[in-house]
VEXLUM-704491 format. One record per atom (N, C-alpha, C): residue number from 1; residue in one letter; z, y, x. Coordinates in steps of 0.02 Angstrom, whole numbers, plus 50000, padded with zeros to 5 digits. Atoms other than C-alpha are relative to their C-alpha. Layout:
// VEXLUM-704491
  nr rest    zz    yy    xx
 NUM    a     Z     Y     X
...
***
This chain:
// VEXLUM-704491
  nr rest    zz    yy    xx
   1    x 50010 49935 50035
   1    x 50004 50001 50008
   1    x 50000 50054 50043
   2    x 49994 49939 49976
   2    x 49948 50167 50062
   2    x 50051 50061 49961
   3    x 49996 49948 50032
   3    x 49999 50351 50017
   3    x 49950 50052 50013
   4    x 50043 49955 49967
   4    x 49876 50489 49985
   4    x 50033 50069 49975
   5    x 49981 49943 50034
   5    x 49909 50663 49948
   5    x 49912 50048 49985
   6    x 50046 49970 50032
   6    x 49788 50779 49843
   6    x 50033 50078 49998
   7    x 49971 49931 50019
   7    x 49793 50974 49850
   7    x 49939 50015 49918
   8    x 50070 50008 50080
   8    x 49708 51024 49664
   8    x 50022 50070 49981
   9    x 50002 49930 50059
   9    x 49666 51177 49580
   9    x 49972 49984 49944
  10    x 50015 50032 50073
  10    x 49657 51186 49401
  10    x 50021 50078 49948
  11    x 50008 49926 50052
  11    x 49634 51339 49261
  11    x 50055 49942 49927
  12    x 49943 50034 50054
  12    x 49792 51280 49145
  12    x 49996 50037 49932
  13    x 50013 49969 50075
  13    x 49704 51374 48998
  13    x 50034 49964 49951
  14    x 49992 50041 50041
  14    x 49701 51230 48903
  14    x 50037 49920 50001
  15    x 49970 50032 49963
  15    x 49826 51126 48976
  15    x 50073 50022 49964
  16    x 49932 49994 49995
  16    x 50004 51095 48935
  16    x 50053 49980 50033
  17    x 49964 49994 49954
  17    x 50076 51108 49079
  17    x 49950 49944 50051
  18    x 49995 50055 49939
  18    x 50072 50989 49249
  18    x 50021 49932 49955
  19    x 49961 50073 50004
  19    x 50190 50851 49195
  19    x 49983 49966 49922
  20    x 49993 50022 50054
  20    x 50149 50724 49068
  20    x 50048 49998 49952
  21    x 49974 49978 50066
  21    x 50211 50756 48890
  21    x 49967 49957 49937
  22    x 50026 50027 50047
  22    x 50199 50693 48720
  22    x 49959 50051 49953
  23    x 50042 49947 50054
  23    x 50143 50866 48630
  23    x 49918 50009 50014
  24    x 50071 49983 49965
  24    x 49964 50883 48732
  24    x 49975 49971 50076
  25    x 50034 50026 49938
  25    x 49859 50838 48859
  25    x 50015 50048 50054
  26    x 49960 49978 49939
  26    x 49924 50891 49040
  26    x 49957 49983 50051
  27    x 50049 50005 49935
  27    x 49842 50904 49209
  27    x 50026 49944 50037
  28    x 50011 50044 49976
  28    x 49929 50766 49269
  28    x 49984 49939 49976
  29    x 50037 50051 50082
  29    x 49875 50651 49123
  29    x 49949 49992 50033
  30    x 50088 50021 49988
  30    x 49695 50676 49163
  30    x 50001 49994 50076
  31    x 50005 50026 49903
  31    x 49723 50657 49365
  31    x 50005 49924 49992
  32    x 49976 50076 50005
  32    x 49828 50488 49308
  32    x 49937 49951 49984
  33    x 50032 50035 50045
  33    x 49697 50454 49198
  33    x 49902 49985 50047
  34    x 50071 49973 49958
  34    x 49520 50485 49320
  34    x 50016 49952 50078
  35    x 49995 50032 49940
  35    x 49612 50401 49461
  35    x 50015 49919 50005
  36    x 50019 50072 50021
  36    x 49646 50238 49367
  36    x 49951 49970 49989
  37    x 50040 50018 50008
  37    x 49493 50221 49315
  37    x 49947 49997 50081
  38    x 50026 49986 49914
  38    x 49414 50265 49502
  38    x 50025 49928 50054
  39    x 49983 50035 49934
  39    x 49515 50146 49607
  39    x 50032 49918 49948
  40    x 49964 50056 50022
  40    x 49549 50017 49466
  40    x 50088 49963 50001
  41    x 49932 50014 50003
  41    x 49724 50023 49466
  41    x 50039 50042 49954
  42    x 49978 49958 50048
  42    x 49865 50093 49380
  42    x 50044 50057 50031
  43    x 49958 49970 49965
  43    x 49914 50243 49458
  43    x 50020 50055 49974
  44    x 49965 49956 50043
  44    x 50044 50375 49426
  44    x 50014 50066 50063
  45    x 49980 49969 49948
  45    x 50037 50533 49538
  45    x 50078 50037 49981
  46    x 49947 49941 49994
  46    x 50191 50643 49579
  46    x 49983 50055 50028
  47    x 50039 49931 49983
  47    x 50166 50827 49586
  47    x 50059 50022 50025
  48    x 49957 49952 49995
  48    x 50242 50963 49676
  48    x 50042 50032 49958
  49    x 49976 49916 50054
  49    x 50257 51103 49548
  49    x 49971 49945 49940
  50    x 50029 50027 50069
  50    x 50264 51056 49368
  50    x 49988 50062 49964
  51    x 50020 49918 50060
  51    x 50186 51220 49295
  51    x 50015 49982 49931
  52    x 49960 50023 50067
  52    x 50233 51261 49135
  52    x 49916 50001 49963
  53    x 50058 49988 50042
  53    x 50101 51277 48989
  53    x 49933 50044 50022
  54    x 50048 49945 49987
  54    x 49941 51397 49036
  54    x 50003 50034 50067
  55    x 50000 49971 49912
  55    x 50003 51426 49223
  55    x 49941 49971 50010
  56    x 50062 50018 49953
  56    x 49850 51406 49332
  56    x 50015 49983 50077
  57    x 49977 49993 49920
  57    x 49869 51343 49524
  57    x 49938 50012 50043
  58    x 50060 49987 49952
  58    x 49737 51375 49672
  58    x 50013 49927 50057
  59    x 49995 50034 49945
  59    x 49847 51244 49787
  59    x 50058 49969 49976
  60    x 49961 50038 50036
  60    x 49943 51135 49676
  60    x 50011 49909 50060
  61    x 49999 50055 49953
  61    x 50012 50963 49790
  61    x 50017 49935 49955
  62    x 49976 50065 50036
  62    x 50018 50787 49717
  62    x 49996 49934 50039
  63    x 49986 50068 49951
  63    x 50052 50604 49809
  63    x 49976 49963 49951
  64    x 50016 50074 50007
  64    x 49998 50421 49751
  64    x 50000 49952 50045
  65    x 50009 50064 49960
  65    x 49991 50255 49806
  65    x 49965 49957 49965
  66    x 50050 50040 50025
  66    x 49863 50133 49819
  66    x 49973 49958 50041
  67    x 50054 50044 49950
  67    x 49763 49992 49889
  67    x 49933 50013 50039
  68    x 50085 49975 49981
  68    x 49599 50070 49895
  68    x 49980 50003 50082
  69    x 50022 49997 49961
  69    x 49505 50057 50035
  69    x 49955 50070 50018
  70    x 50050 49944 50004
  70    x 49393 50230 50012
  70    x 50061 50033 50059
  71    x 49977 49946 49954
  71    x 49468 50345 50152
  71    x 50025 50060 49981
  72    x 49963 49938 50055
  72    x 49583 50475 50115
  72    x 49955 50055 49975
  73    x 50059 49919 50006
  73    x 49447 50633 50161
  73    x 49950 49980 49951
  74    x 50064 50002 50041
  74    x 49334 50546 50042
  74    x 50011 49999 49921
  75    x 49980 50000 50084
  75    x 49430 50531 49886
  75    x 50009 50060 49956
  76    x 50017 49942 50022
  76    x 49421 50696 49849
  76    x 49930 50015 49957
  77    x 50076 50004 50011
  77    x 49235 50690 49827
  77    x 49992 49957 49947
  78    x 50000 50056 50068
  78    x 49247 50521 49712
  78    x 50026 50042 49951
  79    x 49945 49989 50063
  79    x 49385 50597 49601
  79    x 49953 50063 49955
  80    x 50022 49951 50021
  80    x 49299 50761 49572
  80    x 49933 49979 49969
  81    x 50063 50017 50057
  81    x 49139 50682 49494
  81    x 50027 49979 49938
  82    x 49969 50018 50085
  82    x 49260 50611 49346
  82    x 50037 50061 49979
  83    x 49929 49943 50032
  83    x 49389 50785 49338
  83    x 49943 50012 49942
  84    x 50027 49931 50053
  84    x 49328 50903 49208
  84    x 50003 50066 50045
  85    x 50021 49946 49961
  85    x 49260 51064 49279
  85    x 50070 50037 50004
  86    x 49944 49948 50001
  86    x 49436 51159 49246
  86    x 50047 49974 50075
  87    x 49950 50036 49955
  87    x 49520 51027 49371
  87    x 49968 49985 50066
  88    x 50039 50003 49931
  88    x 49456 51018 49556
  88    x 50036 49976 50061
  89    x 49960 50029 49943
  89    x 49542 50913 49705
  89    x 49970 50035 50074
  90    x 50031 49977 49948
  90    x 49523 51027 49859
  90    x 49982 49973 50069
  91    x 49992 50031 49960
  91    x 49575 50923 49968
  91    x 50031 49943 49991
  92    x 49948 50070 49980
  92    x 49649 50723 50013
  92    x 49978 49972 50045
  93    x 49989 50034 49924
  93    x 49695 50625 50150
  93    x 50068 49958 49982
  94    x 49913 50031 49981
  94    x 49828 50493 50204
  94    x 50036 50029 50016
  95    x 49959 49986 49989
  95    x 49982 50523 50224
  95    x 50043 49963 50008
  96    x 49955 50036 49988
  96    x 50162 50452 50293
  96    x 50026 49965 49938
  97    x 49968 50037 50049
  97    x 50231 50319 50166
  97    x 50058 50026 49968
  98    x 49928 50001 50006
  98    x 50392 50401 50167
  98    x 49997 50086 49955
  99    x 50024 49951 50012
  99    x 50316 50563 50121
  99    x 50010 50018 49913
 100    x 50001 49969 50061
 100    x 50359 50662 49947
 100    x 50011 50087 49980
 101    x 50007 49922 50026
 101    x 50306 50829 49868
 101    x 50051 50030 49982
 102    x 49959 49992 49996
 102    x 50455 50857 49820
 102    x 50078 50024 50020
 103    x 49915 50011 49949
 103    x 50614 50827 49928
 103    x 49985 50011 50081
 104    x 50031 49981 49928
 104    x 50520 50922 50083
 104    x 50022 50090 49992
 105    x 49976 49911 49971
 105    x 50583 51099 50133
 105    x 49922 50035 49985
 106    x 50092 49969 50009
 106    x 50416 51205 50066
 106    x 50026 50094 49976
 107    x 49998 49911 50034
 107    x 50391 51394 50020
 107    x 49937 49988 49951
 108    x 50051 49994 50061
 108    x 50292 51414 49867
 108    x 49996 50080 49988
 109    x 50046 49945 50018
 109    x 50176 51567 49837
 109    x 49977 49982 49927
 110    x 50032 49989 50070
 110    x 50137 51618 49658
 110    x 49973 50089 50024
 111    x 50032 49955 50007
 111    x 50036 51766 49605
 111    x 49994 50023 49924
 112    x 50029 49976 50054
 112    x 50038 51868 49443
 112    x 49956 50044 49991
 113    x 50060 49933 50007
 113    x 49894 51978 49390
 113    x 50011 50041 49937
 114    x 50000 49950 50051
 114    x 49912 52121 49272
 114    x 49939 50056 49989
 115    x 50042 49964 50009
 115    x 49768 52209 49212
 115    x 50033 50067 49964
 116    x 49960 49922 50006
 116    x 49828 52410 49212
 116    x 49939 50034 49982
 117    x 50062 49957 50015
 117    x 49703 52511 49111
 117    x 50012 50006 49927
 118    x 50030 49972 50076
 118    x 49675 52607 48943
 118    x 49988 49945 49949
 119    x 50039 50068 50047
 119    x 49580 52447 48873
 119    x 50012 49967 50025
 120    x 50030 50078 49980
 120    x 49573 52270 48900
 120    x 49927 49987 50010
 121    x 50056 50031 49968
 121    x 49446 52207 49002
 121    x 49991 49912 49983
 122    x 49995 50069 50013
 122    x 49372 52050 48931
 122    x 49982 49934 50040
 123    x 50003 50042 49948
 123    x 49327 51973 49094
 123    x 50070 49976 50051
 124    x 49937 50022 49947
 124    x 49500 51974 49156
 124    x 50046 49979 49960
 125    x 49960 50029 50038
 125    x 49586 51935 49002
 125    x 50021 49911 49996
 126    x 49989 50072 50004
 126    x 49591 51756 49030
 126    x 50068 49978 50063
 127    x 49967 49976 49974
 127    x 49686 51785 49183
 127    x 50031 50040 50026
 128    x 49922 49970 50007
 128    x 49816 51909 49173
 128    x 50013 50038 49948
 129    x 49974 49978 50065
 129    x 49903 52011 49069
 129    x 49994 50085 49992
 130    x 50017 49932 50021
 130    x 49872 52168 48976
 130    x 50047 50039 49998
 131    x 49945 49955 49990
 131    x 49988 52333 49012
 131    x 49960 50051 49991
 132    x 50041 49948 49991
 132    x 49892 52496 48948
 132    x 50040 50065 50005
 133    x 49975 49950 49949
 133    x 50019 52609 49008
 133    x 50020 50016 50067
 134    x 50017 49999 49924
 134    x 50014 52680 49177
 134    x 50095 49960 50024
 135    x 49936 50042 49950
 135    x 50132 52563 49301
 135    x 50002 50049 50091
 136    x 49987 49972 49957
 136    x 50232 52654 49426
 136    x 50012 49949 50054
 137    x 49994 50051 49935
 137    x 50202 52540 49602
 137    x 50047 50016 50044
 138    x 49951 49967 49935
 138    x 50317 52645 49717
 138    x 50063 49972 49944
 139    x 49942 50008 50038
 139    x 50466 52610 49578
 139    x 50019 49914 49999
 140    x 50021 50068 50022
 140    x 50403 52417 49557
 140    x 50008 49958 50062
 141    x 50007 49996 49937
 141    x 50403 52398 49744
 141    x 50082 50005 50031
 142    x 49937 49993 49952
 142    x 50583 52463 49775
 142    x 50057 49953 49964
 143    x 49950 50043 50031
 143    x 50652 52357 49639
 143    x 49971 49904 50010
 144    x 50019 50069 49966
 144    x 50560 52186 49719
 144    x 50037 50015 50063
 145    x 49971 49994 49938
 145    x 50634 52236 49876
 145    x 50092 49997 50005
 146    x 49938 50032 50021
 146    x 50807 52213 49787
 146    x 50006 49926 49995
 147    x 49990 50079 50002
 147    x 50768 52044 49741
 147    x 49986 49945 50058
 148    x 50001 50031 49927
 148    x 50721 51988 49897
 148    x 50057 49974 50040
 149    x 49925 50021 49968
 149    x 50828 51885 50004
 149    x 50037 49936 49958
 150    x 49939 50067 50044
 150    x 50961 51739 49933
 150    x 50033 50022 49940
 151    x 49957 49987 50048
 151    x 51026 51758 49783
 151    x 50022 49970 49932
 152    x 49979 50051 50055
 152    x 51108 51674 49624
 152    x 49958 50043 49951
 153    x 50036 49949 50036
 153    x 50958 51713 49500
 153    x 49988 49962 49922
 154    x 50008 50049 50074
 154    x 51027 51629 49332
 154    x 49983 50050 49964
 155    x 50034 49951 50031
 155    x 50979 51808 49274
 155    x 49929 49986 49972
 156    x 50088 49996 50001
 156    x 50805 51749 49295
 156    x 49973 49923 50003
 157    x 50016 50036 50015
 157    x 50807 51604 49219
 157    x 50006 49974 49933
 158    x 50012 50029 50079
 158    x 50764 51515 49037
 158    x 50071 49954 50005
 159    x 49960 50049 50024
 159    x 50897 51409 48945
 159    x 49996 49930 50025
 160    x 50021 50052 49987
 160    x 50796 51259 48972
 160    x 50006 49971 50076
 161    x 49978 50055 49922
 161    x 50833 51238 49164
 161    x 50060 49972 50018
 162    x 49931 50077 49976
 162    x 50933 51093 49221
 162    x 50017 50016 50061
 163    x 49995 50021 49945
 163    x 50952 51136 49400
 163    x 50075 49998 49993
 164    x 49960 50007 49986
 164    x 51109 51100 49498
 164    x 50023 50059 50014
 165    x 49984 49928 49978
 165    x 51113 51273 49569
 165    x 49950 50048 49976
 166    x 50062 49954 50026
 166    x 51019 51437 49520
 166    x 50004 50038 50061
 167    x 50002 49955 49927
 167    x 51037 51493 49714
 167    x 49928 50000 50018
 168    x 50054 50001 49951
 168    x 50871 51528 49783
 168    x 49968 50054 50038
 169    x 50022 49944 49970
 169    x 50787 51638 49908
 169    x 49917 50025 49999
 170    x 50063 49979 50007
 170    x 50646 51744 49895
 170    x 49981 50031 50055
 171    x 50017 50004 49946
 171    x 50542 51755 50072
 171    x 49954 50081 49994
 172    x 50055 49946 49995
 172    x 50395 51889 50008
 172    x 50004 50028 49933
 173    x 50036 49989 50069
 173    x 50377 51997 49847
 173    x 49982 50063 50010
 174    x 50025 49943 49975
 174    x 50262 52122 49857
 174    x 49944 50025 49932
 175    x 50059 49969 50046
 175    x 50158 52244 49726
 175    x 49957 50039 50020
 176    x 50066 49973 49950
 176    x 49981 52289 49766
 176    x 49961 50007 49929
 177    x 50039 49981 50072
 177    x 49838 52375 49641
 177    x 49949 50001 50051
 178    x 50059 49999 49970
 178    x 49663 52339 49685
 178    x 49956 50024 49929
 179    x 50052 49972 50061
 179    x 49541 52437 49543
 179    x 50073 50006 49931
 180    x 49954 50030 50053
 180    x 49645 52401 49381
 180    x 50035 49963 50001
 181    x 49946 50038 49978
 181    x 49730 52264 49445
 181    x 50062 49982 50048
 182    x 49942 50008 49969
 182    x 49904 52244 49482
 182    x 50019 49941 50018
 183    x 49969 50073 49994
 183    x 49972 52085 49574
 183    x 50077 49996 50047
 184    x 49939 50013 49962
 184    x 50135 52030 49605
 184    x 49985 49913 50047
 185    x 50000 50056 49964
 185    x 50136 51903 49746
 185    x 50072 49975 50017
 186    x 49922 50017 49981
 186    x 50307 51814 49782
 186    x 50000 49932 50023
 187    x 49975 50058 49920
 187    x 50365 51677 49921
 187    x 50069 49974 49987
 188    x 49930 50002 49995
 188    x 50516 51587 49893
 188    x 49999 49930 50016
 189    x 50006 50083 50012
 189    x 50582 51402 49934
 189    x 50020 49961 49966
 190    x 50003 50047 50041
 190    x 50594 51358 49774
 190    x 50014 50052 49924
 191    x 49985 49958 50075
 191    x 50598 51436 49572
 191    x 50034 49964 49949
 192    x 49972 49993 50074
 192    x 50706 51421 49424
 192    x 49939 50003 49944
 193    x 50026 50020 50049
 193    x 50620 51372 49252
 193    x 49979 50093 49960
 194    x 50023 49936 50020
 194    x 50514 51533 49195
 194    x 50034 50053 50067
 195    x 49979 49965 49960
 195    x 50593 51616 49341
 195    x 49929 50065 50022
 196    x 50048 49952 49983
 196    x 50428 51700 49424
 196    x 49979 50049 49931
 197    x 50027 49949 50061
 197    x 50368 51756 49246
 197    x 50065 50055 49975
 198    x 49927 49954 50031
 198    x 50569 51837 49200
 198    x 49982 50056 50047
 199    x 50026 49933 49948
 199    x 50533 51942 49370
 199    x 49952 50043 49975
 200    x 50043 49977 50010
 200    x 50388 51994 49328
 200    x 49994 50025 49942
 201    x 49988 49958 50061
 201    x 50432 52056 49157
 201    x 50063 50052 50003
 202    x 49963 49953 49980
 202    x 50575 52140 49237
 202    x 49983 50062 50027
 203    x 50055 49955 49960
 203    x 50461 52227 49367
 203    x 49955 50057 49962
 204    x 50045 49960 50043
 204    x 50346 52288 49217
 204    x 50064 50058 49967
 205    x 49960 49947 50031
 205    x 50495 52366 49133
 205    x 50019 50063 50044
 206    x 49993 49964 49947
 206    x 50529 52447 49301
 206    x 49930 50054 50006
 207    x 50068 49949 49987
 207    x 50352 52519 49304
 207    x 49990 50038 49953
 208    x 49996 49939 50055
 208    x 50368 52596 49139
 208    x 50016 50028 49988
 209    x 49965 49950 50012
 209    x 50495 52680 49173
 209    x 50086 49990 49956
 210    x 49975 50034 50040
 210    x 50621 52576 49070
 210    x 50081 49998 50024
 211    x 49932 50004 49954
 211    x 50751 52528 49198
 211    x 49952 50011 50063
 212    x 50018 49947 49930
 212    x 50767 52620 49358
 212    x 50012 49943 50052
 213    x 49983 50044 49962
 213    x 50750 52509 49518
 213    x 50050 49977 50019
 214    x 49942 50043 49982
 214    x 50919 52488 49555
 214    x 50036 49968 49952
 215    x 49977 50048 50040
 215    x 50954 52420 49393
 215    x 49992 49917 50006
 216    x 50009 50095 49979
 216    x 50893 52241 49462
 216    x 50047 49985 50025
 217    x 49936 50026 49964
 217    x 51049 52239 49547
 217    x 50048 49958 49979
 218    x 49942 50010 50049
 218    x 51153 52243 49416
 218    x 49998 49927 49970
 219    x 50024 50062 50012
 219    x 51048 52104 49349
 219    x 50022 49951 50008
 220    x 50009 50086 49947
 220    x 51060 51971 49489
 220    x 50076 50025 49982
 221    x 49941 49996 49997
 221    x 51251 52024 49472
 221    x 50048 49966 49942
 222    x 49973 50015 50050
 222    x 51277 51995 49301
 222    x 49994 49929 49972
 223    x 49991 50059 50021
 223    x 51225 51827 49308
 223    x 49981 49969 49907
 224    x 49984 50004 50064
 224    x 51180 51835 49125
 224    x 49926 50008 49982
 225    x 50056 49986 50028
 225    x 50980 51810 49051
 225    x 49975 50052 49952
 226    x 50016 49955 50051
 226    x 50989 51932 48917
 226    x 49996 50065 50041
 227    x 49995 49934 49951
 227    x 51015 52078 49052
 227    x 49919 50015 50041
 228    x 50092 50010 49945
 228    x 50826 52037 49139
 228    x 49955 50029 49936
 229    x 50048 49978 50032
 229    x 50675 52093 49067
 229    x 49949 49942 49958
 230    x 50012 50039 50064
 230    x 50563 51990 48939
 230    x 49937 49952 50058
 231    x 50044 50050 49959
 231    x 50458 51819 49013
 231    x 49932 50033 49977
 232    x 50086 49976 50001
 232    x 50270 51893 49021
 232    x 49961 49929 49997
 233    x 50035 50069 50030
 233    x 50129 51750 48959
 233    x 50005 49988 50082
 234    x 50012 50051 49951
 234    x 50089 51620 49064
 234    x 49928 50003 50031
 235    x 50075 50008 49984
 235    x 49915 51654 49069
 235    x 49981 50063 50083
 236    x 50005 49937 49958
 236    x 49924 51793 49207
 236    x 50020 49973 50078
 237    x 49965 50002 49955
 237    x 50016 51686 49335
 237    x 49959 49924 50035
 238    x 50041 50053 49977
 238    x 49939 51563 49468
 238    x 50039 49980 50066
 239    x 49976 50033 49962
 239    x 50026 51452 49593
 239    x 49946 49985 50059
 240    x 50049 49987 49957
 240    x 49918 51494 49750
 240    x 50006 49939 50064
 241    x 49982 50047 49952
 241    x 50007 51386 49871
 241    x 50055 49948 50014
 242    x 49947 50010 49977
 242    x 50128 51268 49943
 242    x 50001 49985 50054
 243    x 50006 50006 49919
 243    x 50162 51269 50134
 243    x 50063 49945 50016
 244    x 49953 50039 50012
 244    x 50284 51111 50179
 244    x 50027 50006 50083
 245    x 49992 49966 49944
 245    x 50375 51184 50323
 245    x 50041 49933 50068
***
């Protein structure tokens, strides 16, 4: 038995997230099905990040075990011929038998896009959240700088989160703008349930002048979800990459 790693990009619009569940089609389910058909084995992949319904990915990671004789680097070509166009394996390889994508030290990077203009643009609406009022990027970055570092992020976690600890470390959190698109890129050692989307919702409140940047510290200290901003829609969020340290 050999272990293989896949790096996967997908448009999450039509999927109920990554993880197999009874209420709708998921990315993991499709990959399991197509791999099983390709290899004539019952394949169950293990994903590194269980992205939510509607969230996209440029570089999610999954592993699986197989007796196949297909070279690891060729699996991506064979599998992509079977996958739908909104799921593409970017690379594949054979790895150590004991490698587990969720039990390693990692740096995960997400990006959230906001289309900030008077009117929505249909060419951006699928992958960004529309905000028509002007956003103050300088204030948003000041608030983002407070969030960086190691903190208890309980205020930025939805109630369904079941993690043993709500302490996480944010390495980078940058707010930039290209044309009408505001990009919020965040890297950390891990994220709680809906954490990125709640952080973005809070930064938008700062950008609109509802919260002063310094209020973010009060939110962190409160450890109370009701103190933070709203959870923004999933469609603006993309898992950019997972780096193994």
